[in-house]
C-alpha positions in Angstrom: 76.5 173.6 67.0 78.1 170.7 68.7 80.6 168.5 66.8 81.1 165.0 68.2 84.6 163.5 67.6 85.1 160.0 66.6 87.4 157.9 68.9 90.2 158.1 66.4 90.0 161.9 66.5 90.3 162.1 70.3 93.6 162.8 71.8 95.5 159.8 73.4 94.5 160.5 77.0 90.8 160.5 76.1 91.1 157.4 74.1 92.7 155.5 77.0 89.7 156.5 79.2 87.4 154.6 76.8 89.1 151.3 77.3 87.5 148.9 79.8 89.1 148.7 83.1 91.2 145.6 84.1 89.0 142.8 85.4 85.8 144.3 84.0 83.4 141.9 82.1 82.5 142.5 78.5 78.9 142.9 77.7 77.4 139.7 76.3 75.1 140.2 73.3 71.6 138.9 73.9 70.8 135.4 72.6 69.1 135.0 69.3 65.5 134.3 69.5 63.5 131.9 67.3 60.3 133.5 68.2 58.9 136.3 70.3 60.6 136.2 73.7 62.2 132.7 73.2 65.8 131.9 72.9 67.1 129.0 70.8 68.0 125.9 72.9 71.7 125.2 73.1 72.8 121.9 71.4 74.2 119.4 73.9 77.6 118.0 73.0 79.1 114.6 74.0 82.5 113.9 75.3 83.9 113.5 71.8 82.5 116.8 70.6 79.7 115.3 68.5 76.2 116.6 69.1 73.9 114.2 71.0 71.1 114.6 68.4 73.4 113.2 65.8 74.4 110.3 68.1 70.7 109.4 68.3 70.3 109.4 64.5 73.4 107.3 64.0 72.1 104.7 66.5 68.8 104.5 64.7 70.5 104.0 61.3 72.6 101.3 62.9 69.6 99.4 64.2 67.8 99.6 60.8 70.9 98.4 59.0 71.2 95.5 61.4 67.6 94.4 60.9 68.1 94.6 57.1 71.1 92.3 57.3 69.2 89.9 59.5 66.3 89.7 57.1 68.7 89.1 54.2 70.4 86.3 56.1 67.1 84.6 56.9 66.0 84.8 53.2 69.4 83.4 52.1 69.0 80.6 54.7 65.6 79.7 53.4 66.7 79.6 49.8 69.8 77.5 50.7 67.8 74.9 52.5 65.3 74.7 49.7 62.1 72.6 49.7 62.4 69.2 51.1 60.8 66.4 49.0 58.0 64.8 50.9 57.0 61.3 49.9 53.7 59.7 50.6 53.8 57.5 53.7 52.4 54.6 51.8 54.5 55.0 48.6 58.2 54.5 47.8 60.4 53.9 44.8 62.5 50.7 44.5 65.8 49.9 42.8 65.4 46.9 40.5 67.9 44.2 39.7 67.5 41.6 37.0 68.0 38.0 38.1 69.6 35.3 35.9 66.1 33.7 35.4 64.7 36.9 34.0 62.8 37.9 37.1 63.3 41.5 38.2 63.9 42.2 41.8 61.7 44.9 43.2 62.6 45.0 46.8 62.5 43.3 50.2 59.2 41.6 51.2 59.1 43.3 54.6 59.9 46.7 53.2 57.0 46.6 50.7 54.7 45.3 53.4 55.5 48.3 55.5 55.1 50.9 52.7 52.1 49.1 51.2 53.2 50.1 47.7 56.3 50.7 45.6 57.1 51.9 42.1 59.9 50.5 40.0 61.0 50.2 36.4 60.5 46.9 34.7 62.1 46.8 31.2 61.9 50.6 31.2 58.2 50.8 32.0 56.8 52.1 35.3 55.2 49.4 37.4 53.5 49.8 40.8 53.4 46.9 43.3 50.7 47.0 46.0 50.5 44.9 49.1 46.8 44.6 50.1 45.2 42.2 52.5 48.1 39.7 52.4 48.6 39.7 48.7 51.0 41.4 46.3 49.6 42.9 43.1 51.6 44.5 40.2 50.2 46.8 37.5 51.3 49.4 35.0 51.5 52.5 37.1 49.8 54.7 34.5 46.0 54.5 34.3 44.6 53.2 31.0 42.2 56.1 30.7 44.5 59.2 30.5 47.8 58.1 32.2 46.9 59.1 35.8 49.4 57.9 38.5 47.8 54.9 40.1 50.5 54.8 42.8 48.9 57.8 44.3 45.4 56.3 44.3 43.3 54.8 47.0 42.3 51.1 47.2 38.6 50.5 47.6 36.5 47.3 47.9 34.0 47.4 45.0 31.5 44.6 44.7 33.8 42.3 46.6 36.9 43.1 44.6 39.9 45.2 45.6 40.2 48.1 43.2 42.7 50.9 42.8 41.0 54.3 42.1 42.8 56.6 39.8 43.3 60.0 41.5 42.7 61.9 38.3 39.3 60.8 37.1 38.3 58.1 39.7 38.4 55.2 37.3 38.2 51.9 39.1 40.6 49.1 38.2 40.7 45.7 39.9 44.0 44.7 41.4 43.6 41.0 40.6 42.7 41.1 36.9 43.2 44.7 35.7 39.5 45.1 34.6 37.9 48.5 34.4 34.7 48.7 36.4 31.8 51.1 35.9 28.4 51.5 37.3 25.6 51.0 34.8 21.9 50.1 34.5 19.9 47.9 32.2 17.2 50.0 30.6 15.2 46.8 29.8 14.5 46.1 33.4 11.2 47.4 34.8 13.0 49.1 37.8 16.6 49.5 36.7 19.2 49.9 39.5 22.9 50.7 39.0 25.2 47.7 39.1 28.9 47.4 38.8 29.9 46.0 35.4 33.2 45.2 33.7 34.7 46.9 30.7 37.1 44.1 30.2 40.8 43.9 31.0 42.2 47.4 30.5 45.3 47.6 32.7 48.3 45.3 32.2 48.9 43.0 35.2 52.4 41.8 36.0 53.2 38.5 37.7 54.6 38.8 41.2 56.9 36.2 42.7 58.0 36.1 46.4 61.1 34.1 47.1 63.4 34.0 50.1 62.1 37.4 51.4 62.4 39.1 48.1 59.7 40.3 45.7 60.2 39.8 42.0 58.1 40.9 38.9 58.2 39.0 35.6 58.9 40.9 32.4 55.7 41.8 30.5 54.5 39.6 27.6 54.1 42.2 24.9 52.5 39.7 22.5 49.2 40.7 24.1 48.4 44.4 24.2 46.3 46.3 26.7 45.0 49.9 26.8 47.6 50.9 29.5 50.4 50.0 27.1 50.0 53.4 25.4 50.7 55.4 28.5 53.3 53.0 29.8 55.3 53.7 26.6 54.5 57.4 26.6 55.9 57.9 30.1 58.7 55.3 29.7 61.5 57.8 30.0 59.7 60.3 32.1 59.9 58.5 35.5 58.7 60.0 38.8 59.4 63.5 37.7 56.9 63.6 34.9 54.4 61.9 37.1 54.7 64.6 39.8 54.4 67.4 37.2 51.4 65.8 35.5 49.6 65.2 38.8 50.3 68.7 40.0 48.9 70.3 36.8 45.9 68.0 36.9 45.2 68.9 40.5 45.5 72.6 39.7 43.0 72.4 36.9 
């Protein structure tokens, strides 16, 4: 039988013959395969030694992070600016001053003519002053029915009379006298037709005085009561804020 010797068991001359000659190339082991007959692709490396695939992932993360910060900045900007208050083009609020003769200054005549209406406090109660067809009219700003804001209503001509229409329940009130109007019929007539009739004076009217380009309102005479007094007193300390909240809730319902 033949006995093969391991390299360590060979004599020194034989072992030297097994060493590769100078300048000879070593055998390169075959590349690992991911599948039958395919070698795995080599990863490309950048100048700094970082694989290019990781560079692409880092750039994508940077873009996503930048968009996130941009979105947060826009949200912050929107919250910081807040909602701007938008007033009706035909309505404004005046600052009142009490004159020595007791008259309460509402504002400049020309300013009220331009705005067509203005709200102000007269002895703590809210009053709205209208300028319509060359005349000034002042009423309690709260409707006698359920306290609707008359300063937000439309003016209509009803049966030859200028009337403010409450925006909540469409109650009609004459600007000149404060009467509440309604459309009714007389059942005793053979062919009854609806006609505008008066409920009587329901809304308190305030005297307006125009002097030297200024508009004044006289303090109310509380010796005589009207239906609108209840809501004028109820909203006495509420001001425009309570009016806006009330009108918004009423519109939503």
